[in-house]
N, C-alpha and C positions, 0 to 999 in steps of 0.2 A: 504494500500500500504506500501511497505517496507520503513523503516527509515534508512537513510544513514548519517554517520558522516564524514564531510570533514575537514581535518586538513591541513591548508595552511596559511603561514604567509603573502603572497602577497595578499593584499585586492582585487585587480582587478581580479586576477586569481580565488580567492576564490568565488567572486561574480559570475563570469562567469560559474564556475563549478556548483554552486548552481542553477543558472537559467537553465542551460542545463539539470541538473538532475530533476529539478521540471517539466520541459517541458516533461520529460519522465514519469512523474507521481509519482516520489518518494517524500517522505517527507525528507527534508534535514536540518540537524543541521550543523553549521560550527564554528570552533574555529581557533585561530591564532597561537597556540603553542602546543607542546607535553604535557606540564604540564596541560594545560586546557583540552586537549583531554582525558587524563587519569581520571581527576576529573569528567568531564562531563559524560564519559562512565560509571563510577562507580555509578552515580546517575540516569542516563537515558540511558541504553544500546541501541545501534543501531544494525541493522541486518547485516551491512557491514560498514567497515571503509576505507576511502581513506586517505593515509598519504603522505605528501610531504617529500622527503628524506632530503632536506637541510633546516631544521627548526633551528631557533636560540635557544640557550639553550639546552633543551632536543631534540636531533635530531631525524630523522625518525626511525633510527635503535633502539634507546633507547625507543622511544614511542611504537614501535611495540612489543619489548620485554616486556615492562610494561603491555601492553594490554593482551599479551599472558599469563601473570601470573593470570589473572582474567577471561579470556574467550577464547573460540575457534572460535570467530566471524571471518568470512572471512575478510582478509585484502589485499588491493591492494596498493602497493607502487608506488608513483608518483615521477619520477625523470627526470631531464633535461639531464641526461647522460645515454647512453646505454652501458657504459663501463661494460665489463663482471664482473670485480671485484665488482662494485657497485651493479649490479643486483644480483649476487650470495650472497653478504653480506646481502642485503635486504631480500632475500628468507631465508637465514640461520637465520635471526633474527625472522622469523616466518611468513613472508608474504606469501600469497597464489599465488600472481601474481604481475606484475608490468606493468606500462605504462610509456612511455617517452613523455616529452613535446617537441614540441607542439603535442597534440593528437587530434584525430577526435572525437567529442562528441558522434557520433553514435557508433563508435567502443568501446569507454569506456562504453557506455550503454549496448552494447552486452556482454562485459566481465562481467559487474555487473549482468546482467540477468543470465548468465551461472553460476556464482558462487553462486548466491542466489538459483537457481534451484538445484544445486548440493549439497547445504548445508543441504538439507532436507534428511530424513532418507534413508539409502541405502536398496534397495530391492535385496536380494540375493536368497531367497527361502530356506535359511538354518537358523536354530536357533542358531547353533554354528559352527564356522570354527576354525580349529586348525592346528598347525604345531610345532614340537619341544615342548617347554614348554609354547607356546603362544596360548591363546584362544581368539577368537573374537566373540562377540555377536552383530551381525548386527542390530537387532531390538533395542537393548539398547544403541548402540553406545559405547560399552565398549571393551577395550583390556586389557587382563591380561597376565602377564609373570611370571611364577612360583607362580601363585596365587595372585600376587600383581598387582594392577591396573596401567596401563601405560597411561600417559597423551599424547594424540594425538590431533592435530588440526583436523578439519572436513575434510580437504583435505587429510591429512596423513591417516586418518581413511578410507576414500573412496578408496585411492590408495591401502592400505593394503588389503581391502576387495576384490578389483578387482583382485589383484594378487592371493589371496587365493582361490577365486572362480574358477580361471583358473590355478590351481596348475599343474605344469609340462608343461604348454603351454607358448611359447614365445609371449610376447605382445610388439609391437613396441611402440616407443615414440608417434607416431601419434595416435595409438589406445588408449593409455593411456590418451593423451590430450583430445581426444573426449569423452571417457567414464568417466573420473574423473573430468576434468575441463569443458567439454562441448564445447571445442574449435576445430576448424578445421584449416582453412587456416591461421589464425593469431596466432596460437599457437607457443610456443617457447620450444624446447626440453630441455632447461636448467631448466624449471619448473620441469620436470620429474626427471632429474638427481639430483637436489638438494633435492627434497622431498624423493627420494629413499635413499640418503645418510642420511637424518635425520631419516628415518624409521629404517635403519640399526643400528644406534646408540641406538635406543630404543628396538629393538627386537632381535638383533643378539648377540650371546655370545662374538664374536670377530668382531666388525664392520669393521676392516681393512682387515679381511679375511672372508667375509660372507659365511655362510653355507646354508642359506635359500633363501635370495633375491639375485639372481645371475644376473650378466651382461652377455648377450650373444652378443659378439662383432659383430658390424655391423647390429644387428637385434633389440635388445631391452633388456627386462628384463623378468625373470620368477621366480616363487616361486618353489623351489625344496624341497622335503621332503624325 
């Protein structure tokens, strides 16, 4: 069964999360600080990490960025606030998703299952996908731009593959949430918007004026070639 790392400074919340996730069949490690999380993950990597936003010392944003330097592991940010700025900042730091406190254990478990399922290799039926000077190898999980490898999280990679497989076709935020995150009714369109923005920084010649990953107002996104 999958191993999950919980990073939470409140002992009561940490214990309740651990018990809830163990009830779902997961193996759970837990730590009380970002510094502990980074050290623990380096020695004993988990398959998914839950990080509280408001940690003492190294906060959730810093912890997520530090983990991103060593892994593409799925990360869910846990926050007591649903403020757009905090949510977007957490996603920009490299998180794949977020949940707000208080959360329902079953919903959290469903989000974890979806991310773990979607973190496995992408099946596209193509050996190589390309546009501009970007090449994607779905089976290898590799993206190259101008021959140089581009670092993408697993979610960014799946999103890029989904757009590339459907070149020229507009995909709504709801479709992308279902196909990339595995979410339906509890999905948040901000997940898509922030990940598209991060992808543009990595694959567009001019991210501020995208040439390939285009926004179709009122509809969604498409990859143009």
